[in-house]
N, C-alpha and C positions, 0 to 999 in steps of 0.2 A: 470189708474183707478182713478176715481174722487169720493171724499166723500163730501157730504153736511152734516155737523155734528152739525148744530146750535141747533138741538132739542134733541141731545143725552143727556141722564141723566148720570152724572158722580158721582160715589160714592167716595166722598172725604175721606181722612184718617183723622178722627177726633181725636184730642188729648184729653185724659182725664186729666183735669186740677186738679192736686193734690194741697195740700197746698204749698204755695211758698217756694222754697228752694233757698239757695244762689247758685250763679253760682260757680261751682268748676273749678278753673284754675289748670290744671294738673301740679303738681310740676315737675320742670325740663324743662318746656317750657312756655314762656310767650305768650302774645297775638299774637306776630308775629311768634311764633314757635322757637324763639331764646332761648338758655338756660338762666335761671335766675342765678344770681351770688350769691344767698344765699348759705351759707355753708351747705354742706351735712354731715349727720352723717355717720358713718362707713358703707360701703355698705354691704348688706346681701348677702350671697352666696345662689342662688336658690338651693333648696333641690331636689336631684334626688330621685324619688320614690323608685327605687330599692336599694338605699343605706340608707334608713331610719333606724336609730337605736335608736334615742332618743325617749322617751315617748311623747305622744301627749300632747301639752300644750293647754288647752281649750281656753285660752285667745288670742291665735294667730289666725289670719285669714289664712285659707288654700285654695289656689287657684290652680286649675289644668290647665296646658297648654298642649293641645292636638294638635300636629302638625304632618305633614308628614316629618319625619326626615329621613326615608329611603323609597325608591320607587323601586320596583323590586329587592330588595336586595342590592341596592346601596344607598349611602348617597344622600340626596336631598339638593341641594344648596339653594333652596328657603326656605325649612323647616329650615335649619340651620341658615339662615339669620334672619328668624322670631324668632327663639329661641334666637339668639344673641341680637336682638332688645328688646325682653321682659326682658332679664337679664340686659341689659343696663338701661331700664326704672326703674327696681326695685332698682338698685344701685344708680341711679341719684335722685330718689325720697327720698332715704335714709330710706328704710323700716326697721323697727326693730320689727314689729309685723306681718309679713306675710311670709308664706312658699309657695314657688312655686313648685308644683308637676309636673314634666315634663314627658309626655307620648308620645310615637310614635304610630300613627295609621297605619303605614306601607302602607298608601295609599289604604287601603282596608276597606270594610264595616265591616268585622269581626274584623279587627284590631281596628277600631274606637269603636266598641261595647266593646271589651275587655278593651281598654284604659279607656273608660268612667266608666265601672263597677269597675275597679281597683281604679280609682280616687275617686269615690263616697265611696267605701269601706274604703279608707284612709282618709275620712273626708273632702273632697273638698266641700266648700260652694258655689263656683262659678267655672264654667268651661269656659276657653278661648279657642276658636278654636272649631272644626278643620277648614280646608280650603274648601274641596270639598263638594258639595251639598248633595249627599247621606249620607256622613259621618256626616254632620251637622244635618240632619234629625234624624239619629239614635241616636246620642249623645243627641240631644234635647229631644227625646222620653224618654230615660232613665233618664235624669236629671229631666224632668217634673214629672215623677213618684216618684222621690225622693224629689220633691219640691225645686229643686235647679235651678238657672238661668244659661243660657249659653250666651256667647258673641261669635258668630261665624263669619266666614270670607267669606262665600259664597255670590255670587252676585245673586243667585236664590232666589227671594223673596218668593217662595213657602216654603222655609225652615224656614221662620220666624213664630213666634207665640207669645203669651203673655209672655212666659218665655224664648224664644230663640230670642235674639236680634242680628241683623246683623250690623257689623261695617264696612262692605265692601263699595266700591265705586259703588253705585247702578246706573244702566243705567238710570233708571227713573229720578233720580236727575239731571243727565247731560242733558237729553232731556228738562225737564221743564225749567232749567236755560237758556239754549242757545236759545230756542224758545221765551221765555218771553223777553229776551234781544233784540232779533231781532224785536219783536213787539214794544218794547219801542223806537227803532230806526227807526220806520216808515215802517217796512216791513209788507205787507198785503197779498201777494199772495204766498203761500208756496207749495213746492213740496218736496218729499222724494225719494231717490234712495237707496235701501237697499238690501243686500244679503238675500237669503232665508236660513238662519241658525238661531240658537238659539239667538244670539246677535241681529241680524236684526229683528227677530220676536218681542222680548221684546221692542226694541227701537221703532218699528213701532206701536205696540199696545199703548205705552205711547204717541207717537206723535198723534195718532188718538184720544185718550182720551183727550189730552190737546186741540186739535183743537176743539173738541166738547164743552169744557168748554169756549173756547174763541170765539166760533161762527165762525170759519174759514172754508173756502172751500179749500181743499187740493188735490193735485195730487200725486199719489203714484205709483212708478215703482219698481218692484222686479226683481231679477235676480238670476240664479243659481250661487253658489259660484265659483268665478274665471271666470265667463262669463258675464260681465256687458255690453258688446257691444250693443246688441239689445235694452236693457232697456235705455241706454244712448241715442241711436238714437230716440227712441220714445219720450223721454223727450225733446230732442233738438227740435223736431217738435212743441213743445208747449212752447218754451223758452220765447216767447214774452208775455206769460200770467203769468209768475212767476217773483218774485223779490227776492226769497230766496229758497235755495236748501239744504236740510238736508241729510247728507250722513253718516249713522252709520256703518262705515267700519273699519276693523283692519288696523293698521299702515302699516303692510307689504304688504297689498293689494292696498294701495292708489296710488301707482305709476301708475299701470295699469289704474285705474279709472280716475286719473287726466289727463293722456294722452288722454283718450277717450273724456273727457270733452272738451279739447282744440281742438281735431280733429273734433268735432261736433259743434263747435262754441258756446259752453257754457262758456261765458267770465265772470270770477270772478269779473270784474269791473262793470258788468251790473247785474249779479245775485249774491247775497250774499251767499257764501258757508258756511255751518254750520256743525260742527262735535261734537264729544264727547271727553272726557278726554283721549281716546286712541291716540289722535293726538298729544299729548305732547311728540313727538318723532322726532328725527332728520330726519328720513325717510319721514316724512310728511312735516316738516318745510322747507325743501330744495326744495320742488316741485314747479316749476314756476307757474303752473296752480292754486295753492292753496294760493299764496300770497294774503293777505287781508282776508283770511278765519277766521272765529271765532269758538272757541270751549270753552266748559265749563270744568273746572278742579279745583282741590284744588290749592290754592296759592303755588307757587314754593318755597317761602322763608322758610317755615317750613321744607320741605324735605331737602333742601340744608343744613340747619343748622344741622339737624339730621344726614345727610350723613357725614358731617365733623366730628362729634363726634363718629360716628360709625367707620369711617376709623381710627381715632386715637386709638380707643379701640381694634379693631379686625384686622386692617391692610388690609382690603378688602372693596370692594364696596357693599353696601346693595342692595338687591332686592327692587324694588319700593314699593311693598306691605309690606315690613318689618315694615313700619310705623304703619300699622294696629295692629301688635303685640305689638309694643311699646306703642301705645295709650291705648290699652286694658289693658296691664299690669300696666301702669302708673295710669290709672283710678282706677283699682282694689286696687292698693297700696294707692292711695290718699283717696279713700273711706274708706279703713280699718283704716286709721289714723284719719279720721274726723267724721265718721258717726255712730260710736258705733255699737250696736247690729243690727241696721237697714241698715248696710253698703251695702248690696247687695239686698235690697228689691225692689219691683217694683216701689214704690213711689220715691225712690232715683234714680234708674237707668233711670226712665222716667221723670226726672225733666224737666219741660217745658222751663227753662232757658238754659238747655244744658250744654255743657262742651267745653273748648278750648283744642285742641290737636295739635299734630305736623302738621296735615293736616287742621287745622283751626277748626272753630265752627262746632259742631255736637250735635245732640240729638236723643235719641231713642223714637219711638212712642210706645204706649202700645201694638200695634199689632206686635212689634218686628222689624219694619223697622227703617230706620234712615233718618234724614234730615240733610243736610250739607250746610254750607256757602261755595259757589263755586265762583270762579272768572271767568271772561270772558277774554280769551286771543286772540290776533290777530296775525296771521302769518305774519311776516315782515322780509324779507331778511335773511331767514334761522334761525330766532329766534322767540320766542313767547313773545309778549308784552302785559301786562295787560291793558285792556281798561275799565274794570268795576271790581272793587275790590270785594273780597268776603265780605259778611256781617260779622260784628263783634258781633252782637247779634240778637236774634230772636225777631220778632215783638211781642209786648205784646198781650197775649190772642190768639195767633195763633199756 
């Protein structure tokens, strides 16, 4: 299927430019994501909501952390890793004026609703979490009625709003970064090969929108999940007309796709293969057909440094998305220390200069989405090598 998109009007996400704010460097991690060596004050122990006995101190910031700590009646390893990461952030920043109210949403909509209601009743000024899209929507609805902001972790952009900010790794950001990098390297004729699922749909919609902004003509082939064969064959028949191929597919499915690319003569030395941050995975990096492929992702250095500190504290490996909970908790703690009564206001949270976190530069838009500084990595001999580093600051006025 071919799209001629040069005349499509694209609605850009406009940033509301508030009065200039200083860039907040999250305490506990420097510009490269490595821990700063400044001495920390005595770590504060996060307060479990069910164990609250002390009277409320109005001068302290109270932040709720809503996570899926149990799922189907069993402990959630991802939820526990995110909780650990948040507690690590609070202790590393050295908070003395913040209480962390921890709630379990039980991986259900009712659980999320009850957790949010309880957190707000206990005086939460900001809610961090939850993870799943329906739960983020429900928590956002309740928090908005109470005029309190939320920093959620869903990748579903429909959950975002003027008071519900997403700190997740958004598919749209991956697409924009890798396609623009390919354009900067002289690629002109793009195609996409994508599964017919939620991830593929979002990626292709963003790909089409970006093509419209850039005036590109693109070829798109879709396939039923797990059945890429016919789509690869159709694309191979047009391989002489393309010089870049975007494949927004999960890491666990790329072995089958890569095998079909080779079998149908789609040579990565002739057609530049492009992917998303999901490819930062050994299952992709070791595939012969994908050597030389490019993908967008947060810089690895920050996560590697965080993982080392996490292992030292908890004796286990963190889930990859645990850095989201770390950065959200570190941001809340730092704002509580530096921004006074305006600490969680829209103007502070949407500072156009953004923040530096474990996964690099990020900022929230007033609409609740995020923009990130992403690196471009190239697959080489089973590893990922940075060929275009992540931005260290946002362009002035954008």
